[in-house]
N, C-alpha and C positions, 0 to 999 in steps of 0.2 A: 504494500500500500504506500510505499515511499515514492515521491516524485522523482523523475529522472534528473540527472545532473544538468541536462540541457534545458529544463523547464523551470528556471529560477527567476524569470523576468516578470514584469508586471502582469503579463497576460495570464499567468497561472493563478493570480490572487483571487479573482472573482469566483473561479472554480473552487478554490479552497474555502471561501466564505459561503458559497452555496452548499458545499458538503457539511460545513459546520452547522448551518441553519437547518439542513435536512435532518442531521443527527439530533439536534435540539428539539425539532418537531416530534421526532420519534420518542424522545425521552419525555416530552410533555404528555404525549398520548399515553405512553406506558404508566406514567405517574397517575394520570386521571383514571385509568382502568384499575390500577393497583388500589387507589383509594376507595373505589366503588366495590371491587370484587376480590381484593387481596392479591398477593404476589403469585398465587397459583393460577391466576386467570389465563384462559387459553391465549396463545400467541395470535390466533385469528382475531380475537377481540381487539387486541392492541393494534393489529394491522388495520382493521376496520376503522378504529378511532383515528388513526394517522392517515387513512386514505391511501394505503400502499398494500402491496402483496406481502404474504408471510415471508417470502424469500428475502425481501429487503430487510426485514427484522433480523433474520438469521445472518445475513451478510454483515451487518453492523455488529451484532451481538450473538456469537455462536452458541452460547449457553444461556440458560435462565440466570445463572449466577452472574454472568457478565452483564446482563441487562439490569438486574436488581442493583448491583454495585454502582453502575453508571447512573441509574435513576437516583439512587441515594446521594451521590456527589452533586448531580444536577440540582436536586432539591435543596441541598445545603447551600449551594451558590445562589439560587433563587431567593432563599430566605435571607441570606446575608445581604443581597443587593436590595431586597424589598424594604429593609429597615429604614435606611436614609431616605428612600423614595416616599415611604409612607409618612415620615416626619415632615417632608416638604409639601405633601399634598393633602394631608388630613386636617380637619378643622382644629383638632387639639392633639397634644401629645398622647393623651389617654386614648383617644380614638385611634391613633396610629398604633399604640401598643395592642389594643384589642384586635385590630385587623391583622397585625403581624402574628399574634398568637394564633389566630384562626389559620393562617398559612402554616404555622408551625405544627398545629394539630394534624393537618393533612400530611405533613412530612412524617410525623410520628407513626401514622398508619403504615407507611412504606418502611420505616426504620424497623418497626416490629417484625415485618416480614423477613428482614435480613437474618434474623435468628434461624429461620428455616434453611438458610443457605450456609451461614458461617456461625461458628460458636465462639464464645469468649475464650481467649487464649489463642485463637487462630491469628496469625500475623496480620491478615487483611482486615479482620474485624477490629483489632487493636489500632491499626493505622487509621481506619475510618472513624472510629470513635474519637481519637485524638483530633482528627481533622474537623469533626463535628463541633467539638468543644472550642477549638481555636477560632473557628469561623463565627459561630452563633452566639457564644456567651458574650463577647464584646458588643455585638449588635443589640442584644436584649438589654445589656447594661446601658447602652446609649439611649434607648427608649425609655428605660426607667428613670435615668437621670434627667431627661427632658421633662417627663411628666412630674417629677419631684420639683424641679426648678420652676415649673408652671403652677406649683401649689395644688396639684390635682390628686396626687397620691401620697401615702405615707412614705417616710424616708428611709425606713428600715428593711426594705425589700432587696434581697440579694438576687442577681440574675440567674445564677446556677440553681439556687434554691427554688425559685419560681419555675424555671424550666423543668426541674425534677418534679415539682408539684403537678404541673400540667401533664407531664408523662404518666404520673401515677393515676391521675384522673382518667386518662385514656385507656388504662389497662383493662378496665371492665368491659370495654366495647369489643374486645376481641373474642369473647366467649358468649356475649349476650347481645343479640341484635336490638333488643329493646332498651338497652342502656344508652342514654343520651349523653355521651361524653362532652359534646360541644356545649350543651346547655350548662353543665357543671363548670366547664372552663369559663364560660361567659360570666357565671355567678362569681367565680374566683376573681376575675379581672375587675368586675364591678365592685367587689369587696375591697379592692385596693384603694378605692376613692376615699378622699377625706370628706367627712360630713361637715356640716356647718359647726357642730360642737367641736369636732377635731380642729377646725381652722381657728376657732376661738381660743382653744387651748394652746395651739401653736403660737398664735399672735400674742398670747399672754405670757410666753416664755416657758411654756411647759412641754415643748417638743421633746420627743424621745422618752417621756415618762408615761406610764400607763395611767389611764383614768380609773378612779375608784368605781366600783360597781355601785349602781343606784340602790 
């Protein structure tokens, strides 16, 4: 799949860009199918979603493990890039955080499926997990810091802690189709907001101290 030495000029660049876009379209389609039907979904469903033949899928990703790992990395990058974009386009930082968490939930569905392909202790699994943390924890932290600076949420929320909490809320959805993980995650994000009473406490110099129970 390497380009020949003679094809290094500008004429080859559009072809490379097209190939990259085609592969990204396949990964988007696979991710959508995985979110709906799990990582064991038939390849023909992914091909139909992408509008291509199954042979195209196999040409890019010879095994299901290749496809799942590629989707995993693709979704990590999409989540990482979405954070700053959502901050720039959402009405508030808290709204940006909520929208980003929704995208993160979709990613977690695919991430869970990775366990069917790789096991903890496997070099590929460990590498992907480190990549996941390196790319997404700083993005979540940026969203939390922006919402905190805007006075929208409490200031004692840790990015990794929040991401683990969201992940734990999603676990029940894997075995029970009636379990609404997204609703519980929405309640969690809504619960981060500071109430009027919280704001009064903070402005009165009590930030960081718990309120006494009524």
